[in-house]
C-alpha positions in Angstrom: -50.8 -125.0 24.0 -47.2 -124.7 24.5 -45.1 -127.8 25.2 -41.7 -128.7 26.6 -39.6 -131.5 26.1 -37.8 -132.9 29.4 -35.4 -135.6 30.0 -36.5 -139.2 30.6 -38.0 -139.6 34.4 -40.6 -140.9 36.4 -43.6 -139.0 35.8 -46.2 -141.4 35.8 -48.5 -139.8 38.7 -50.0 -140.0 40.8 -49.3 -143.2 42.4 -50.4 -145.4 45.4 -48.6 -144.4 48.5 -48.2 -148.0 50.4 -46.5 -149.1 53.3 -45.1 -152.5 52.8 -44.3 -154.3 56.0 -41.7 -157.4 56.4 -40.5 -159.6 59.2 -37.3 -161.9 59.5 -38.1 -164.6 61.9 -37.2 -163.9 65.5 -37.0 -160.0 64.8 -39.0 -156.6 65.0 -41.4 -156.4 61.5 -40.5 -153.4 59.8 -42.1 -150.9 57.4 -41.0 -149.5 54.1 -43.0 -146.9 52.4 -43.1 -147.7 48.4 -44.7 -145.4 45.7 -43.6 -148.0 43.1 -46.2 -150.2 43.5 -48.8 -151.8 41.0 -51.0 -154.5 40.0 -49.2 -156.6 37.1 -51.8 -159.5 36.4 -55.5 -160.0 37.8 -55.7 -163.9 37.0 -53.7 -165.2 39.0 -53.7 -162.0 41.1 -50.0 -160.7 41.1 -48.5 -157.2 42.4 -45.1 -155.8 42.2 -43.0 -153.5 44.6 -39.8 -151.8 43.6 -37.0 -151.2 46.1 -33.6 -150.0 45.9 -31.1 -152.6 47.3 -29.7 -150.5 49.8 -33.0 -150.2 51.7 -32.9 -152.3 55.0 -36.5 -153.8 54.1 -34.9 -155.0 50.5 -32.9 -158.0 52.0 -35.6 -159.0 54.7 -38.0 -159.4 52.0 -35.6 -161.1 49.9 -34.8 -163.5 52.4 -38.1 -164.1 53.6 -39.8 -163.9 50.1 -42.7 -162.5 51.5 -44.2 -159.0 52.4 -47.8 -157.4 52.9 -48.9 -154.5 51.0 -50.8 -151.9 53.1 -53.0 -149.2 51.5 -52.9 -145.6 53.3 -55.1 -142.9 54.0 -55.1 -139.4 54.9 -55.2 -140.2 58.6 -51.8 -142.3 57.8 -50.2 -139.5 56.0 -47.5 -138.7 58.4 -46.8 -142.5 59.2 -46.6 -143.3 55.5 -44.0 -140.4 55.3 -42.2 -141.3 58.4 -41.6 -145.0 57.2 -40.3 -143.9 54.1 -37.6 -141.7 55.5 -36.1 -143.5 58.6 -34.5 -146.6 58.4 -35.6 -149.7 60.3 -32.1 -150.5 61.2 -32.4 -147.5 63.4 -35.9 -146.9 64.6 -38.9 -149.5 65.4 -41.4 -148.0 62.9 -44.6 -149.8 64.2 -43.6 -148.5 68.0 -42.8 -144.9 66.9 -45.6 -144.2 64.4 -48.4 -146.1 67.1 -49.0 -148.7 64.5 -50.4 -152.0 65.8 -49.0 -155.6 64.1 -51.9 -157.5 62.3 -51.4 -161.1 62.2 -51.4 -162.4 58.6 -53.2 -165.4 57.4 -50.7 -166.5 54.6 -47.6 -165.0 55.4 -45.5 -164.3 58.5 -45.0 -160.7 57.9 -47.6 -159.0 59.8 -49.9 -156.4 58.2 -51.0 -152.9 59.7 -54.1 -153.0 61.8 -54.8 -149.1 61.1 -54.4 -149.8 57.3 -57.9 -150.3 55.5 -56.4 -153.2 53.2 -53.7 -155.3 53.7 -52.4 -157.4 50.7 -50.6 -160.5 51.6 -47.7 -161.4 49.1 -45.2 -164.5 48.2 -42.3 -163.6 46.3 -42.2 -165.2 42.8 -39.4 -163.2 41.0 -37.3 -160.4 41.7 -35.9 -158.6 38.3 -32.8 -156.6 38.9 -33.7 -153.4 36.8 -31.1 -150.7 37.8 -31.7 -148.3 40.9 -34.8 -150.4 42.0 -35.2 -154.1 42.1 -38.7 -155.5 41.0 -40.4 -158.0 43.2 -43.1 -159.6 41.4 -45.4 -161.4 43.8 -48.4 -163.7 43.8 -51.6 -162.3 46.3 -52.3 -165.0 48.8 -55.0 -163.0 50.4 -56.8 -159.7 51.1 -57.4 -158.5 54.7 -60.2 -155.8 54.7 -61.8 -153.5 57.6 -65.1 -155.0 57.7 -66.1 -151.1 58.3 -66.1 -150.2 54.5 -68.1 -152.6 53.4 -71.4 -151.7 52.2 -75.1 -153.8 52.8 -74.0 -155.6 49.7 -70.4 -156.5 50.9 -68.6 -154.4 48.5 -65.6 -152.8 49.5 -66.2 -148.8 49.6 -62.5 -147.8 49.7 -63.5 -144.2 49.5 -65.1 -144.2 52.8 -61.4 -144.9 54.3 -60.2 -141.3 52.4 -57.2 -143.1 50.7 -54.2 -141.1 49.5 -51.9 -140.7 46.7 -48.3 -139.7 46.0 -47.4 -137.3 43.4 -44.2 -135.8 42.8 -42.7 -135.6 46.3 -46.2 -134.7 47.7 -49.2 -136.5 49.2 -52.8 -135.6 48.2 -56.5 -137.2 49.2 -58.3 -138.1 46.3 -61.1 -135.6 46.1 -64.3 -136.2 44.3 -65.7 -139.3 42.6 -65.7 -138.1 38.8 -67.4 -141.4 37.4 -67.3 -145.1 37.7 -65.8 -147.8 35.4 -67.6 -147.7 32.1 -69.8 -144.8 32.5 -68.6 -143.0 29.5 -70.6 -145.7 27.4 -73.4 -146.6 29.7 -75.5 -143.8 28.8 -75.2 -144.4 25.0 -75.9 -148.1 25.5 -79.0 -147.3 27.3 -80.2 -144.8 24.8 -79.6 -147.5 21.6 -81.6 -150.2 23.8 -84.5 -147.9 24.2 -84.4 -146.9 20.5 -84.4 -150.6 19.4 -87.6 -151.4 21.6 -89.5 -148.1 20.7 
């Protein structure tokens, strides 16, 4: 297999394309689309988003210290793209994209009602990295669409048809290939069966 070496770049794809909502007191809520988002800790639950300081939402998040990460779906692809290329200084993105502000329980910023999962976050630290500054935040609560819960109250996010971002393009996730730990489960069952016989 022939290979090439490229200059350093962000090639960790695909990524979640999330819509991050924020709001200053007394002002209209805003949405920014973020691909640089991720989990940084499971206990306590913490996430990060990286935002360019010149973006309209950056100052809102910095001043209020809170935001909501809204997961996206194939149905939200157009709105997700629009909220990433239009500035909240110029347009009301909720209004333009016919999205519904969803009251949050733990922060003042609203979630997006059309999103399957809204993650309410409180900024813990801002790390100035270069082109982007990283907001590291505690997860205070998660608002989930009940229609995505199965009979055991387990979230089946795949039913929402989630979307990812890969090098300037949006994709649906496609078919499931396995579940966490499936690579060893069959071997362990065989081993236990062999020990019993």
